[in-house]
C-alpha positions in Angstrom: -28.5 -23.9 -3.5 -27.1 -27.0 -5.6 -23.9 -26.5 -7.5 -22.9 -28.0 -10.6 -19.2 -28.2 -11.6 -17.7 -29.1 -14.7 -14.1 -29.1 -16.1 -12.3 -29.7 -19.3 -8.7 -29.2 -20.0 -8.7 -29.0 -24.0 -11.2 -29.8 -26.5 -10.5 -33.4 -28.0 -12.6 -35.5 -30.0 -12.9 -38.1 -27.3 -13.3 -35.8 -24.4 -16.9 -35.1 -22.9 -17.8 -31.5 -23.3 -18.8 -29.2 -20.3 -22.5 -29.2 -21.9 -22.7 -32.9 -22.1 -21.1 -33.1 -18.1 -23.7 -30.5 -17.3 -26.7 -32.3 -18.4 -25.5 -35.6 -16.6 -25.4 -33.8 -13.4 -28.8 -32.2 -14.0 -30.3 -35.7 -13.8 -29.5 -35.9 -10.3 -31.7 -32.8 -9.1 -35.2 -32.8 -8.4 -37.6 -30.0 -10.0 -37.8 -27.1 -7.9 -34.2 -26.7 -6.7 -32.1 -23.9 -7.0 -29.1 -24.6 -9.5 -25.8 -22.4 -10.0 -23.3 -23.7 -12.9 -19.5 -23.5 -12.2 -17.3 -24.3 -15.2 -13.6 -24.2 -15.8 -12.5 -24.7 -19.6 -8.8 -25.2 -20.4 -7.7 -25.9 -16.7 -6.0 -29.0 -15.6 -7.3 -31.2 -12.8 -3.6 -31.6 -11.3 -4.2 -28.7 -8.8 -7.3 -26.4 -7.6 -6.1 -23.3 -9.0 -8.9 -22.8 -11.1 -11.2 -19.6 -11.1 -14.7 -21.0 -11.1 -13.8 -23.6 -8.6 -12.5 -21.3 -6.2 -15.6 -19.3 -6.5 -17.6 -22.3 -5.8 -15.6 -23.1 -2.7 -16.1 -19.4 -1.4 -19.9 -20.2 -1.9 -19.3 -23.4 0.4 -17.6 -21.4 3.1 -20.4 -18.8 3.6 -23.1 -21.5 3.6 -24.7 -20.9 0.3 -24.1 -24.5 -1.3 -25.7 -27.3 0.2 -24.6 -30.2 -2.4 -22.1 -30.2 -5.2 -22.5 -32.5 -8.6 -20.0 -33.4 -10.8 -20.0 -35.8 -13.8 -16.8 -37.9 -12.2 -14.8 -37.5 -9.5 -11.7 -36.6 -11.7 -13.4 -33.4 -12.9 -12.9 -32.0 -9.0 -9.3 -33.2 -9.0 -6.8 -35.8 -10.3 -4.7 -35.5 -6.8 -6.1 -37.7 -4.1 -4.6 -35.4 -1.6 -6.5 -32.4 -3.0 -9.6 -34.3 -3.3 -9.3 -35.3 0.5 -8.9 -31.9 1.5 -11.9 -30.7 -0.9 -14.1 -33.3 1.2 -12.7 -32.3 4.3 -13.8 -28.7 3.7 -17.1 -29.9 2.3 -17.7 -32.4 5.5 -17.0 -29.3 7.6 -19.7 -27.2 5.9 -22.4 -29.8 5.9 -22.2 -30.0 1.7 -23.2 -33.3 0.5 -21.0 -34.4 -2.7 -22.4 -36.7 -5.7 -20.5 -37.8 -8.8 -23.2 -38.6 -11.1 -21.8 -41.5 -13.4 -20.0 -43.2 -10.5 -23.0 -42.9 -8.0 -20.7 -41.6 -5.4 -23.3 -39.7 -3.0 -22.2 -38.7 0.5 -25.8 -38.4 1.4 -26.0 -42.0 1.3 -24.5 -44.9 3.6 -22.7 -46.2 0.7 -21.3 -43.1 -0.7 -20.0 -42.3 3.0 -18.2 -45.5 2.7 -16.7 -44.8 -0.4 -15.7 -41.3 1.3 -13.7 -42.9 4.1 -11.8 -45.1 1.8 -10.7 -42.1 -0.3 -9.8 -40.4 2.8 -7.8 -43.3 4.1 -5.8 -43.3 0.8 -5.6 -39.5 0.9 -4.1 -39.6 4.4 -1.5 -42.6 3.3 -0.3 -40.2 0.6 0.1 -37.3 2.6 1.9 -39.1 5.2 4.1 -41.0 2.3 4.8 -37.8 1.4 5.7 -36.0 4.4 8.2 -38.8 5.5 9.7 -39.0 2.2 10.4 -35.2 2.5 11.6 -35.5 6.0 14.1 -38.4 5.2 15.6 -36.4 2.4 16.0 -33.7 4.9 17.9 -35.6 7.5 20.0 -37.5 4.7 20.8 -34.1 3.2 21.6 -32.9 6.7 23.8 -35.9 7.4 26.0 -35.0 4.3 26.6 -31.6 5.6 25.0 -29.4 3.3 23.0 -26.1 3.6 19.3 -27.0 4.5 17.9 -24.2 2.9 16.8 -20.7 4.0 18.7 -17.5 4.0 22.4 -17.8 4.9 23.5 -16.5 8.2 25.5 -13.6 8.7 29.0 -14.0 7.8 28.2 -16.7 5.0 26.6 -16.9 1.4 25.1 -19.8 0.0 26.7 -21.2 -3.0 26.3 -24.2 -5.4 29.0 -26.8 -5.4 29.5 -30.0 -6.8 30.2 -33.0 -4.4 30.4 -36.5 -5.7 28.9 -35.5 -9.0 25.9 -33.9 -7.5 24.9 -30.3 -7.1 24.5 -29.1 -3.3 24.3 -26.0 -1.4 27.2 -25.1 0.5 28.0 -22.0 2.8 31.1 -20.0 2.0 32.6 -17.0 4.1 31.9 -13.4 3.0 33.0 -9.9 3.6 30.9 -9.9 7.1 32.7 -13.0 8.5 35.2 -10.6 10.1 32.2 -8.6 11.9 30.9 -12.1 13.3 34.4 -12.9 14.8 34.4 -9.4 16.4 31.1 -9.9 17.9 31.9 -13.5 19.4 35.5 -12.0 20.6 34.0 -9.0 22.1 31.3 -10.7 23.9 33.5 -13.6 25.3 36.4 -11.6 26.4 34.8 -8.8 28.4 32.1 -8.0 30.7 29.9 -6.4 27.8 26.2 -7.5 28.0 24.2 -8.3 25.0 22.2 -5.0 25.0 25.5 -3.0 25.3 27.2 -4.9 22.5 24.1 -4.3 20.3 24.4 -0.6 21.3 28.1 -0.5 20.1 27.4 -2.1 16.9 24.5 0.2 16.0 26.9 3.3 16.9 29.7 1.7 14.7 27.8 0.1 11.7 24.3 1.2 12.2 21.3 -1.4 11.4 18.9 -3.3 13.4 21.0 -4.9 16.2 19.5 -6.1 19.3 19.8 -8.7 21.9 17.5 -11.3 20.1 19.5 -11.0 16.8 23.1 -11.4 18.8 22.0 -14.3 20.6 20.9 -15.9 17.3 24.4 -15.3 16.3 26.2 -16.6 19.3 24.3 -19.6 19.8 24.6 -20.7 16.3 27.1 -23.7 15.7 27.4 -22.9 12.1 30.2 -20.4 13.0 32.3 -23.0 15.4 35.4 -24.8 14.3 34.1 -28.2 15.8 36.5 -30.3 17.7 36.3 -32.9 20.6 35.1 -30.0 23.0 32.2 -29.3 20.7 31.3 -33.0 20.2 31.4 -33.3 24.3 29.3 -30.3 24.7 26.4 -31.5 22.8 26.7 -35.0 23.6 26.3 -33.8 27.3 23.1 -32.2 26.1 21.7 -35.5 24.8 21.9 -34.1 21.1 22.0 -36.9 18.3 25.5 -36.6 16.7 25.8 -38.0 13.3 29.8 -38.0 12.8 31.8 -39.9 15.3 34.2 -37.8 17.5 37.4 -38.7 15.3 35.9 -36.4 12.6 35.8 -33.3 14.8 39.4 -32.0 14.3 38.6 -28.4 14.6 38.1 -27.3 10.9 34.4 -27.6 9.9 31.3 -25.9 11.2 28.2 -27.5 12.2 24.5 -27.8 11.4 21.9 -28.3 14.0 18.4 -29.5 12.9 15.7 -31.7 13.5 12.4 -31.7 15.6 12.1 -29.3 18.6 9.4 -28.9 21.0 8.3 -25.2 21.1 7.8 -25.2 24.8 11.2 -25.4 25.8 14.3 -23.4 25.4 15.5 -23.9 21.8 18.9 -23.1 22.9 19.3 -25.3 26.2 17.3 -28.4 25.0 18.8 -30.5 22.3 16.7 -33.9 22.7 15.9 -35.0 19.3 18.2 -32.6 17.7 20.6 -33.8 15.7 24.3 -32.3 14.9 26.2 -33.0 11.8 29.3 -31.7 10.4 28.9 -29.1 7.5 30.8 -28.9 4.5 32.1 -25.4 5.1 35.0 -24.2 7.2 34.3 -23.0 10.7 35.3 -19.2 11.5 35.3 -19.1 15.5 37.6 -20.9 17.6 35.9 -23.5 19.7 37.2 -21.8 23.0 35.7 -18.4 22.2 32.6 -20.2 20.8 31.8 -22.2 24.1 33.1 -19.0 26.6 29.9 -17.3 24.8 27.6 -20.3 25.5 28.8 -20.2 29.1 28.3 -16.6 29.4 24.8 -16.8 27.9 23.5 -19.4 30.1 24.2 -17.2 33.2 22.4 -14.1 31.6 19.3 -14.8 33.6 21.4 -14.5 36.8 23.4 -11.5 35.9 22.2 -8.5 38.2 22.2 -4.8 37.1 24.7 -4.1 39.7 27.6 -1.4 39.3 25.7 0.5 36.6 25.6 3.8 38.2 23.7 6.7 36.5 26.4 9.6 37.0 29.6 8.4 35.6 30.9 5.6 33.1 33.6 5.0 36.1 31.0 3.2 38.3 32.3 -0.2 39.4 35.9 0.2 38.7 36.9 3.5 40.6 38.2 2.4 44.1 39.5 4.4 47.0 43.6 4.0 47.0 43.7 3.9 50.7 41.2 1.2 51.8 40.2 -0.2 48.3 36.3 0.2 49.0 34.0 1.5 46.1 34.0 5.0 45.3 30.5 6.1 44.5 29.3 9.3 42.8 27.2 11.9 44.8 25.7 15.0 43.6 25.6 18.5 45.4 23.3 21.2 44.4 24.3 24.6 44.9 23.0 28.2 44.1 25.8 28.1 41.1 24.9 24.8 39.8 25.0 21.0 40.2 28.3 19.2 41.1 29.0 15.6 40.9 31.7 14.2 43.5 33.1 11.1 44.6 33.3 9.7 48.1 34.6 6.4 49.6 32.2 4.0 50.9 34.6 2.6 53.3 34.8 6.0 55.2 31.2 6.0 55.3 30.3 2.6 56.2 33.2 1.4 58.2 35.3 4.4 59.3 38.2 2.1 58.6 39.6 4.4 55.4 43.0 6.0 56.4 42.9 8.6 53.7 41.8 12.2 53.9 38.2 12.9 53.9 38.7 15.0 50.7 36.2 14.8 47.9 37.1 14.6 44.1 35.0 16.0 41.3 33.7 13.3 39.0 34.6 15.2 35.8 38.4 15.8 37.0 38.8 11.9 37.4 36.8 11.3 34.3 39.0 13.5 32.2 42.3 12.3 33.7 41.3 8.4 33.0 40.1 9.4 29.4 43.4 10.9 28.7 45.3 8.1 30.1 43.0 5.8 27.8 43.6 7.4 24.7 47.4 7.5 25.3 47.6 3.8 26.2 45.3 2.7 22.9 47.6 4.9 20.9 50.6 2.8 21.9 48.9 -0.3 21.2 47.7 0.5 17.6 48.0 -2.1 15.4 47.6 -4.9 18.1 44.0 -5.2 18.3 42.4 -8.8 18.8 45.7 -10.3 18.6 45.7 -13.8 19.9 48.9 -15.7 21.1 47.7 -19.0 19.5 48.3 -22.4 21.2 50.7 -24.3 18.7 49.5 -27.7 20.5 45.7 -27.2 19.6 45.5 -30.0 17.3 47.6 -32.1 19.4 45.1 -31.3 22.6 42.2 -32.1 20.3 43.9 -35.6 19.4 44.2 -36.3 22.9 40.6 -35.1 23.9 39.3 -37.8 21.3 41.6 -40.5 22.6 40.4 -39.6 26.1 36.7 -40.0 25.0 37.3 -43.4 23.4 38.8 -44.6 26.7 35.9 -43.4 28.9 33.6 -44.7 26.5 35.3 -48.4 26.6 35.6 -48.1 30.5 31.6 -47.5 30.5 31.0 -50.3 28.3 33.1 -52.7 30.6 31.6 -51.3 33.6 28.1 -52.0 32.4 29.3 -55.7 31.2 30.2 -56.2 34.9 26.8 -56.5 35.8 26.0 -59.5 33.6 29.6 -61.2 34.0 30.4 -64.3 36.3 33.1 -64.1 38.9 35.8 -65.4 36.6 34.9 -62.9 33.8 34.7 -60.0 36.4 38.5 -60.6 37.1 39.7 -60.0 33.6 37.1 -56.8 33.1 38.7 -55.3 36.4 42.3 -55.6 35.1 41.1 -54.2 31.6 39.6 -51.3 33.6 42.7 -50.5 35.7 44.9 -50.8 32.5 42.5 -48.2 30.5 42.5 -46.2 33.7 46.2 -45.8 33.7 46.2 -44.7 30.0 43.4 -42.3 31.2 45.5 -40.4 33.8 48.5 -40.5 31.6 46.5 -38.8 28.9 45.3 -36.3 31.4 48.9 -35.8 32.7 50.2 -35.1 29.0 47.2 -32.8 28.4 48.2 -30.6 31.4 51.7 -29.9 30.4 50.5 -28.8 26.9 47.9 -26.5 28.0 48.9 -22.8 26.9 46.2 -20.0 27.6 45.9 -17.8 24.7 46.9 -14.2 25.7 44.6 -11.5 23.9 44.4 -8.0 23.6 41.1 -6.6 22.9 41.0 -3.0 22.2 37.6 -1.2 21.9 36.9 1.5 18.9 37.3 4.6 20.8 36.4 6.5 17.4 33.0 6.5 18.7 33.8 7.6 22.2 32.5 11.3 21.9 29.2 10.1 20.7 28.5 7.3 23.1 26.3 7.3 25.8 27.4 6.6 29.7 26.6 2.7 29.3 28.6 2.5 26.1 31.6 4.3 27.5 31.4 2.2 30.8 31.5 -1.0 28.8 34.8 0.3 26.6 36.4 1.3 29.9 35.9 -2.1 31.3 37.6 -3.8 28.3 41.0 -1.8 29.3 40.7 -1.1 32.9 40.4 -3.4 36.1 40.8 -1.0 38.5 41.1 3.1 39.1 42.5 3.7 42.5 42.0 7.4 43.7 44.6 9.0 46.2 44.4 12.4 47.6 46.5 14.0 44.8 47.0 11.4 42.2 45.2 8.3 40.3 46.5 4.7 39.7 44.9 2.9 36.9 45.5 -1.1 36.7 45.1 -2.0 33.1 43.5 -5.3 31.8 46.1 -5.5 29.2 
């Protein structure tokens, strides 16, 4: 079947009517061919969103059309890109295209040559548009604006005016405290992503899982970017827009750019671009980096110490020999009982304690009472950080250290092409810089103050919690439970 397509935007005195267009097209058809007319009246040629045109293209895709005839090329489309896409579709389905007044016929060599020229310009336009969009994307990223899409949890997207231009910017919202809780709990405890997700579902509801938490914990949008963050991404060969001097521990970051889908997006940063954003970060760099380090070892963590019978597994020890106590089950005619036994006595026979056993329920109840009593005495101290007053000075020293190391690196490279006289002066300069570097390192050591942190789990959900969640909460508070014949001793993490 041969299709004739005609289009007219609006009726005007100097415009050719649809009927006239069809008459011109019929002259290209030899008698005996089946013809079908498709016409769109009142539709512009700026796009292909036209009912009859779309119907005709559906006929093309089903193989019902062998040739399309139009009065002129602009009746199909006024966009070179759209026209190129249409010709590609026609070529794919072996459909010829004829422009009756312009003698453009793809069934003839000259017509195909004209087609190739049109396609070249269409491709040029597509690539030019893509490059313009990409350049605009990267330039906006370098300015620190939010590059689009839903705002990450803990932030909301607002419009702001910077240098007289309206831009998108992130500002913290009411969920920012939840994000801070997630980072602190994951960084400062032995909890896993799965355990943390369970706790969040218990406390807040919603769809919390490993993937969602991993996306939050990897995102540099949250971190207060300082020299340590600069070095973290620099070592991973990320393209960093801002100089290290601007990493002052205030602003969050934007990470964007081309990424190879075949590699781990959280570990491979080549061709990725990092720039400082316009919003303030909400997570301290130390906490953020602790989370990165912990997640980088996730694949190596074994599922050890996760007993199936008690939430004390892994922390309960024999008070006499220090060996782990394990839970065993005894079945009697009156029921099933769980008890703790010392592995040191069973495996080495070196335990000096009595061979007595302890009911698991008794030990759990006693430890639970001690936990509740301890938490009650610490109310109001949840997640308190003793802040390092020299953080800013430390960051300044790290920036200066980075500059010295880069200068030494340049001088070392210069030695390769230097003569003997120049090498002498380069060596003297390197020694001078090395002394400055060592002095900076000594100064940094004297100012290091480790933050003391109290992290208390939410025990309001204790009764409803499963075994694994209770275990994670206990490990936030307890380093070891030593069991003796008639007493227990708890060594707290606090």
